[in-house]
C-alpha positions as CSV (number, residue, x, y, z in Angstrom):
1,M,-107.9,65.7,-41.5
2,L,-106.5,64.3,-38.3
3,P,-103.5,66.1,-37.0
4,G,-100.5,64.1,-36.0
5,P,-97.7,64.9,-33.6
6,K,-94.9,67.1,-35.1
7,I,-92.0,64.8,-35.4
8,K,-88.6,66.3,-36.0
9,R,-86.3,64.1,-38.0
10,A,-82.8,64.7,-39.2
11,A,-82.4,65.0,-43.0
12,K,-81.7,61.6,-44.5
13,K,-78.8,61.1,-46.9
14,A,-79.8,59.3,-50.0
15,P,-78.4,55.8,-49.8
16,K,-75.7,54.9,-52.3
17,K,-77.0,52.5,-54.8
18,V,-75.0,49.3,-55.1
19,T,-75.0,47.6,-58.5
20,T,-75.7,43.9,-58.9
21,Q,-72.1,43.4,-60.1
22,E,-70.7,45.1,-57.0
23,K,-72.9,42.8,-54.8
24,L,-71.7,39.8,-56.7
25,K,-68.1,40.6,-56.3
26,K,-68.6,41.1,-52.5
27,A,-70.5,37.8,-52.2
28,E,-67.8,35.9,-54.1
29,R,-65.0,37.6,-52.0
30,K,-66.9,36.6,-48.9
31,A,-67.1,33.0,-50.0
32,V,-63.3,32.9,-50.4
33,T,-62.3,34.9,-47.3
34,E,-64.8,33.7,-44.7
35,G,-63.2,30.3,-44.5
36,R,-64.9,27.4,-42.7
37,R,-68.6,27.2,-42.2
38,P,-70.2,25.3,-39.2
39,L,-71.1,22.2,-41.3
40,D,-68.0,21.9,-43.4
41,G,-67.0,18.2,-43.7
42,I,-70.6,17.0,-43.2
43,R,-72.0,15.0,-46.1
44,V,-75.8,14.8,-46.6
45,L,-77.6,12.4,-49.0
46,D,-80.9,13.9,-49.9
47,L,-83.5,11.5,-51.3
48,S,-86.4,14.1,-51.1
49,R,-88.1,16.1,-53.8
50,L,-90.2,19.2,-54.2
51,L,-90.1,21.7,-51.2
52,P,-89.8,20.4,-47.6
53,G,-86.7,18.2,-47.8
54,P,-84.8,20.2,-50.4
55,Y,-85.4,23.4,-48.5
56,A,-84.0,21.8,-45.3
57,T,-80.8,20.6,-47.1
58,H,-80.6,24.0,-48.8
59,I,-80.1,25.5,-45.3
60,L,-77.5,22.9,-44.4
61,A,-75.7,23.5,-47.7
62,N,-75.6,27.3,-47.0
63,F,-73.6,26.5,-43.9
64,G,-71.1,24.1,-45.4
65,A,-72.7,20.7,-45.7
66,E,-71.9,18.8,-48.9
67,V,-75.4,17.9,-50.1
68,I,-75.8,15.2,-52.8
69,K,-79.2,14.8,-54.3
70,I,-80.0,11.2,-55.0
71,E,-82.3,11.2,-58.0
72,K,-84.0,8.7,-60.2
73,P,-82.5,8.5,-63.7
74,G,-84.8,10.0,-66.3
75,E,-87.0,11.6,-63.7
76,G,-85.3,13.1,-60.7
77,D,-86.8,16.0,-58.8
78,Y,-89.7,17.1,-61.1
79,M,-89.9,20.5,-59.4
80,R,-87.3,21.5,-62.1
81,E,-90.0,21.5,-64.7
82,Y,-92.4,23.8,-62.9
83,L,-93.1,27.4,-63.9
84,P,-91.8,30.1,-63.7
85,R,-88.3,29.3,-65.0
86,V,-84.9,30.9,-64.8
87,Q,-82.0,29.6,-66.9
88,G,-84.3,26.8,-68.1
89,C,-85.1,25.6,-64.6
90,N,-87.9,26.4,-62.0
91,A,-87.0,29.5,-60.1
92,A,-87.7,28.0,-56.6
93,F,-85.8,24.8,-57.5
94,L,-82.8,27.0,-58.5
95,T,-82.8,28.6,-55.1
96,I,-83.4,25.7,-52.8
97,N,-81.0,23.4,-54.6
98,R,-78.1,25.7,-55.2
99,G,-74.7,24.5,-54.2
100,K,-75.7,20.8,-54.2
101,K,-74.5,17.9,-56.3
102,S,-76.7,15.4,-58.2
103,L,-76.2,11.7,-58.4
104,A,-78.8,10.1,-60.7
105,I,-78.8,6.3,-59.8
106,D,-81.4,3.5,-59.8
107,L,-81.7,2.2,-56.3
108,K,-83.8,-0.7,-57.5
109,Q,-80.9,-2.3,-59.4
110,A,-78.3,-4.2,-57.6
111,D,-75.3,-2.2,-58.8
112,G,-77.1,1.1,-58.0
113,K,-77.9,-0.2,-54.5
114,K,-74.3,-1.3,-54.0
115,A,-73.0,2.1,-55.0
116,F,-75.4,3.8,-52.7
117,L,-74.4,1.6,-49.8
118,Q,-70.7,2.5,-50.4
119,L,-71.7,6.2,-50.4
120,I,-73.6,5.7,-47.1
121,K,-70.3,4.5,-45.4
122,R,-68.8,7.9,-46.3
123,S,-71.8,10.0,-45.3
124,D,-73.2,11.6,-42.2
125,V,-76.8,12.3,-42.9
126,V,-79.5,10.7,-45.0
127,L,-82.8,12.5,-45.7
128,D,-85.6,10.2,-46.7
129,G,-88.7,12.1,-48.1
130,F,-90.7,9.0,-49.1
131,R,-93.7,7.6,-47.3
132,P,-92.9,5.1,-44.5
133,G,-91.9,1.7,-45.9
134,V,-90.5,2.7,-49.3
135,M,-86.8,2.6,-48.3
136,E,-87.4,-0.7,-46.3
137,R,-88.9,-2.3,-49.4
138,L,-85.7,-1.4,-51.3
139,G,-83.6,-3.0,-48.5
140,L,-82.3,0.5,-47.7
141,G,-84.2,1.4,-44.5
142,Y,-82.7,2.7,-41.3
143,A,-81.9,-0.8,-40.0
144,E,-79.9,-1.7,-43.1
145,L,-78.1,1.7,-43.5
146,S,-77.2,1.9,-39.8
147,Q,-75.6,-1.5,-40.1
148,A,-73.4,-0.1,-42.9
149,N,-72.7,3.1,-40.9
150,P,-73.5,3.1,-37.2
151,K,-72.7,6.9,-37.1
152,L,-75.4,7.7,-39.7
153,V,-78.1,10.2,-38.9
154,Y,-81.2,9.0,-40.7
155,V,-84.0,11.6,-41.1
156,A,-87.4,10.5,-42.3
157,L,-89.6,13.5,-43.2
158,T,-93.2,12.7,-43.8
159,G,-96.7,14.2,-43.4
160,Y,-97.8,12.1,-40.5
161,G,-94.7,10.4,-39.2
162,Q,-93.4,6.8,-39.2
163,T,-96.1,5.5,-36.8
164,G,-99.8,6.0,-36.2
165,Q,-102.9,5.3,-38.2
166,R,-102.3,8.1,-40.8
167,S,-98.6,7.3,-41.4
168,G,-99.1,5.7,-44.8
169,R,-101.6,8.3,-46.1
170,A,-100.8,10.8,-48.9
171,G,-101.2,14.5,-48.2
172,H,-100.1,18.0,-49.0
173,D,-99.6,21.2,-47.1
174,L,-103.3,22.1,-46.9
175,N,-104.3,18.7,-45.6
176,Y,-101.8,18.9,-42.7
177,V,-102.8,22.4,-41.8
178,A,-106.4,21.5,-41.9
179,L,-106.1,18.4,-39.7
180,A,-103.9,20.1,-37.2
181,G,-106.6,22.7,-36.4
182,M,-104.6,25.6,-37.8
183,L,-106.7,26.2,-40.9
184,D,-109.8,26.7,-38.8
185,L,-108.1,29.7,-37.2
186,L,-107.3,31.5,-40.5
187,G,-109.8,33.8,-42.2
188,E,-112.7,36.1,-41.3
189,S,-114.7,35.3,-38.2
190,N,-117.9,34.7,-40.1
191,G,-116.5,33.3,-43.3
192,M,-114.8,30.2,-44.6
193,P,-111.3,29.3,-43.4
194,A,-108.7,31.0,-45.6
195,V,-106.2,29.0,-47.6
196,P,-102.7,30.2,-46.5
197,G,-100.7,32.0,-49.1
198,I,-97.5,30.3,-48.0
199,Q,-96.5,26.7,-47.4
200,L,-96.8,26.5,-43.6
201,A,-96.5,22.8,-43.3
202,D,-93.7,22.3,-45.9
203,V,-91.5,25.1,-44.6
204,A,-92.3,26.0,-41.0
205,A,-93.4,22.5,-40.0
206,G,-91.3,20.4,-42.4
207,A,-88.0,21.9,-43.5
208,L,-87.2,23.8,-40.3
209,P,-87.8,20.9,-37.8
210,T,-85.7,18.7,-40.1
211,V,-82.8,21.1,-39.8
212,I,-83.3,21.1,-36.0
213,G,-83.4,17.3,-35.9
214,V,-80.2,17.0,-38.0
215,L,-78.3,19.4,-35.8
216,L,-79.5,17.8,-32.6
217,A,-78.6,14.3,-33.8
218,L,-75.2,15.5,-35.0
219,H,-74.5,17.1,-31.7
220,H,-75.4,13.9,-29.9
221,R,-73.2,11.9,-32.2
222,S,-70.2,14.2,-31.5
223,G,-70.3,13.1,-27.9
224,T,-71.3,9.4,-28.3
225,G,-70.2,8.4,-31.8
226,K,-73.6,7.0,-32.4
227,G,-76.1,8.0,-35.1
228,Q,-79.9,7.7,-34.8
229,M,-83.3,7.9,-36.5
230,V,-85.0,11.3,-36.6
231,D,-88.8,11.0,-37.3
232,V,-90.1,14.4,-38.5
233,S,-93.9,14.6,-38.9
234,M,-95.3,17.8,-40.5
235,F,-98.6,17.2,-38.7
236,D,-96.8,17.0,-35.3
237,S,-94.8,20.1,-36.0
238,L,-97.9,22.1,-36.9
239,L,-99.3,21.4,-33.5
240,G,-95.9,22.5,-32.1
241,L,-96.4,25.8,-34.0
242,M,-99.5,26.6,-31.9
243,P,-98.2,26.4,-28.3
244,V,-100.5,29.2,-27.1
245,Q,-103.7,27.8,-28.7
246,V,-103.0,24.2,-27.7
247,A,-102.2,25.1,-24.1
248,N,-105.2,27.3,-23.8
249,Y,-107.5,24.6,-25.1
250,T,-106.1,21.9,-22.9
251,A,-106.4,24.1,-19.9
252,T,-110.0,25.3,-20.5
253,K,-111.4,22.8,-23.0
254,R,-112.8,25.9,-24.9
255,R,-112.5,25.7,-28.7
256,P,-110.7,28.8,-30.0
257,K,-113.0,30.7,-32.5
258,R,-111.7,32.3,-35.6
259,G,-111.6,36.1,-35.2
260,H,-112.5,36.0,-31.5
261,E,-109.1,35.3,-29.8
262,R,-106.7,37.8,-28.3
263,L,-104.2,37.5,-31.2
264,F,-106.8,36.6,-33.9
265,G,-108.9,39.7,-34.4
266,R,-110.7,40.0,-31.1
267,Y,-109.3,43.4,-30.2
268,A,-109.0,46.6,-32.1
269,C,-105.4,47.0,-30.9
270,Y,-104.3,43.9,-32.8
271,N,-106.0,44.0,-36.2
272,V,-105.8,45.0,-39.8
273,Y,-107.4,48.1,-41.1
274,P,-108.1,49.5,-44.6
275,V,-106.7,52.9,-45.5
276,R,-107.4,55.2,-48.5
277,N,-106.6,53.8,-52.0
278,G,-107.4,50.2,-51.1
279,R,-104.4,49.3,-49.0
280,Y,-104.1,48.2,-45.4
281,V,-102.1,48.8,-42.2
282,A,-101.4,46.2,-39.5
283,V,-101.9,47.4,-35.9
284,A,-100.2,45.4,-33.2
285,A,-100.3,47.8,-30.2
286,L,-100.9,45.0,-27.6
287,E,-99.1,46.6,-24.7
288,P,-100.9,49.6,-23.1
289,K,-97.8,51.8,-23.7
290,F,-98.0,51.2,-27.4
291,W,-101.8,51.7,-27.5
292,R,-101.5,54.9,-25.6
293,T,-98.8,56.2,-28.1
294,L,-101.0,55.2,-31.0
295,C,-104.2,56.8,-29.8
296,T,-102.2,60.0,-29.0
297,A,-100.7,60.0,-32.6
298,L,-104.2,59.5,-34.0
299,N,-105.4,62.5,-31.8
300,R,-107.9,60.1,-30.1
301,P,-106.8,60.1,-26.4
302,D,-110.4,59.3,-25.6
303,L,-109.9,55.7,-26.9
304,I,-107.0,54.9,-24.6
305,E,-109.1,53.5,-21.7
306,D,-111.1,51.3,-24.1
307,Q,-108.2,49.1,-25.3
308,Y,-109.6,45.8,-23.8
309,V,-113.3,46.5,-23.4
310,E,-115.4,43.5,-24.4
311,G,-118.5,42.9,-26.5
312,D,-120.2,45.6,-28.5
313,A,-117.9,48.3,-27.2
314,Q,-114.9,46.5,-28.8
315,Q,-116.8,46.4,-32.1
316,I,-117.5,50.1,-31.8
317,L,-113.8,50.7,-31.1
318,M,-112.8,48.8,-34.3
319,A,-115.3,50.8,-36.3
320,E,-113.8,54.1,-35.0
321,L,-110.3,53.0,-36.0
322,T,-111.5,51.9,-39.4
323,R,-113.1,55.3,-40.1
324,T,-110.0,57.0,-38.8
325,F,-107.5,55.0,-40.9
326,Q,-109.6,55.4,-44.1
327,K,-109.1,59.1,-44.0
328,K,-105.5,58.9,-45.2
329,E,-103.1,56.9,-47.4
330,V,-100.6,54.5,-45.9
331,S,-97.7,56.8,-46.7
332,D,-99.4,59.7,-44.8
333,W,-99.9,57.5,-41.7
334,M,-96.3,56.3,-41.8
335,E,-95.2,59.9,-41.9
336,I,-97.5,60.8,-39.0
337,F,-96.3,57.9,-36.9
338,G,-92.7,58.6,-37.8
339,D,-90.3,56.9,-35.4
340,E,-92.9,56.6,-32.6
341,D,-93.3,53.2,-31.0
342,V,-96.9,52.6,-32.2
343,C,-96.4,49.0,-33.6
344,V,-98.2,49.9,-36.9
345,T,-96.8,48.8,-40.3
346,E,-98.1,48.9,-43.8
347,V,-99.4,45.6,-45.3
348,R,-97.1,45.2,-48.3
349,E,-97.3,43.1,-51.4
350,I,-94.2,40.8,-51.7
351,S,-93.1,42.9,-54.7
352,R,-92.6,45.8,-52.4
353,A,-91.3,43.9,-49.4
354,V,-88.3,42.5,-51.3
355,Q,-87.3,46.0,-52.5
356,D,-87.1,47.3,-48.9
357,E,-83.9,49.0,-48.1
358,A,-83.5,46.9,-45.0
359,V,-83.6,43.7,-47.2
360,S,-80.6,45.0,-49.0
361,E,-78.8,46.0,-45.8
362,R,-79.3,42.5,-44.4
363,A,-78.1,40.9,-47.7
364,M,-81.3,38.9,-47.9
365,F,-81.1,39.0,-51.7
366,T,-77.8,37.9,-53.0
367,P,-76.5,37.8,-56.6
368,V,-75.4,34.4,-57.9
369,R,-73.3,33.7,-61.0
370,G,-75.1,30.9,-62.7
371,K,-74.5,28.8,-65.7
372,K,-72.8,30.5,-68.7
373,G,-71.9,33.4,-66.4
374,I,-75.4,34.7,-66.1
375,V,-76.0,36.7,-62.9
376,Y,-79.3,36.7,-61.1
377,E,-80.5,37.4,-57.6
378,Q,-81.7,34.8,-55.1
379,L,-82.9,34.7,-51.5
380,G,-79.9,35.2,-49.2
381,V,-78.6,33.2,-46.2
382,F,-80.1,33.2,-42.8
383,P,-79.6,33.2,-39.8
384,K,-76.6,35.5,-39.6
385,L,-73.7,33.9,-37.7
386,D,-70.9,36.3,-36.7
387,G,-68.0,33.8,-36.4
388,T,-68.8,31.2,-39.1
389,P,-71.4,32.7,-41.4
390,G,-73.1,30.8,-44.2
391,Y,-72.8,31.8,-47.8
392,I,-73.9,30.7,-51.3
393,A,-71.6,28.3,-53.0
394,G,-72.6,27.1,-56.5
395,D,-75.6,26.8,-58.7
396,A,-78.4,24.2,-58.7
397,P,-77.3,20.9,-60.4
398,A,-78.7,19.3,-63.5
399,R,-80.1,15.8,-62.9
400,G,-77.1,13.5,-62.7
401,E,-74.6,16.3,-63.2
402,H,-72.2,14.9,-60.6
403,S,-72.8,11.2,-61.1
404,R,-69.4,10.5,-62.6
405,Q,-67.7,12.6,-60.0
406,V,-69.4,10.9,-57.0
407,L,-68.8,7.4,-58.4
408,K,-65.2,8.2,-59.1
409,S,-64.8,9.3,-55.5
410,L,-66.0,5.8,-54.4
411,G,-63.2,4.2,-56.5
412,Y,-65.2,3.4,-59.6
413,E,-63.1,3.4,-62.8
414,A,-64.2,5.3,-65.9
415,E,-64.9,2.2,-67.8
416,R,-67.3,0.8,-65.1
417,I,-69.1,4.2,-64.8
418,D,-69.6,4.2,-68.6
419,T,-71.1,0.7,-68.4
420,M,-73.5,1.8,-65.6
421,I,-74.6,4.8,-67.6
422,K,-75.1,2.6,-70.7
423,D,-77.2,0.1,-68.7
424,G,-79.3,2.9,-67.2
425,I,-78.2,2.2,-63.7
426,C,-77.0,5.8,-63.4
427,E,-77.4,8.9,-65.6
428,E,-74.9,11.6,-66.5
429,T,-76.2,15.0,-67.6
430,T,-74.2,17.9,-68.8
431,P,-75.5,21.2,-67.4
432,G,-77.2,23.3,-70.1
C-alpha cells in the first residue's frame, strides 16, 4: 500500500438534514420576499419546441420574464409526451417550461394571425425555432413583425443560421457537433469518436447563446429604443466553444488529434485513471505546483520532473499512474489527498453528483409545488445574483392552458374566444 501524507482535519459536524417541505417553504418565501427580478416586465413569445429554445426561455423566465409558449392546437410541444414522466408530463419538459404560459393558436388562420400580431405589439422578444423561411411564409417574419413593433427583439435559433448553403437543412445535436469538428476530438485516441452523453449543441451552443443574444439586444434597445434580429446558429456557436483548438489550428495548420493534445489526453497530469472496483478518478494537475503536490501525496517524488516529457516516456508515466491508482478505491484516494491542492476528483455517476452536499448548499435542486399540490424537486436557478436573484415561479403549462387569459388581455370578449375555440383557431386546455 502506498502511504499518503498524514492530514489532520478538524472533526466535522454532521450536517442538519433539511426536509423537502422545509426547502419548499423557504423557496416559496423567497419568491415572495425577493421582489423584482432583472427581467420583470419583459414579455417573451416562444415559438420553439423540444430543448434549445425552451431551455433558453426557461432561463429568462427564472429571472422574471413572462414567457408565453405559442403552440399549435392539437399538437403543441411534443416533448410533453416523451418518457420518463412526472405528473403525467415529460420530466425535462416540466423543468424547462416551468413558470411559463401556453397560448395554443393556429397561425395559419387569419384570426389566429391577427391575434398573434396584436400580442406582438405588447411583447419584447420573439423566439423563432423554425427553419429559415417558415415564419416568412406565414407572413410573420422579422420584416412584418418589426413593422408591427419596431422595438421587438426577434431571435431566430437554428442549426446552421439564416444564411449560407446549409441554412435550410435539417439536423440534430450530433450532426452539428460532427460538422463543427468537435466530435472528432471526443473519445479514445485509437478508437471511434464518442457520442457525447449530453446535448452540447442544444444547450451550450443553442440555449446559452440565445440568452446572451436576447440580453445584448435588450440592452441595446434600452439606449436606442430599437429592436433587432438576432441570428443564432448552433453550428457557429460550437466553433465558438473551441477557441483554443480553432486558434491553434489557424496558427499552425496542424490538425488536432484525438488523445494527443495538451488538454485531450496527451499528458499524464491531465487524464482519467481507473481505480479499484471499476471506478475512475480525474487528474487535472496541469500546473507544476499541483503536479508536485500530487506526486508527493502518491509517495512518488521521482515522477515530479517527468510531468511534460514527450513520446514513450509520457506513456510510461501514464502506466505508472495507472498502476498506482488501481491499488486503492476512490474513497481511499480522496482520504489520502484530503484538502491538499492536487486537482484530483472522483468520476461520479449523475446519481451521486446530484446528491452532493454542495448541490444542496447551493440550492441547485429546488422543491416545486406542482399540480394538485404535489411536491417534487427540480434543477435550481443559476447563475446566483446577489441583488436580484432568480427563482422558480409556477409549474409547466398544459397546452393552451392560458389561451383564454392571454386573449382576454388583448381585449377579446368571452363570446369571441368561445367561437375561436369552437372553430379550432385556438385551444383551451384545463390542466390535469
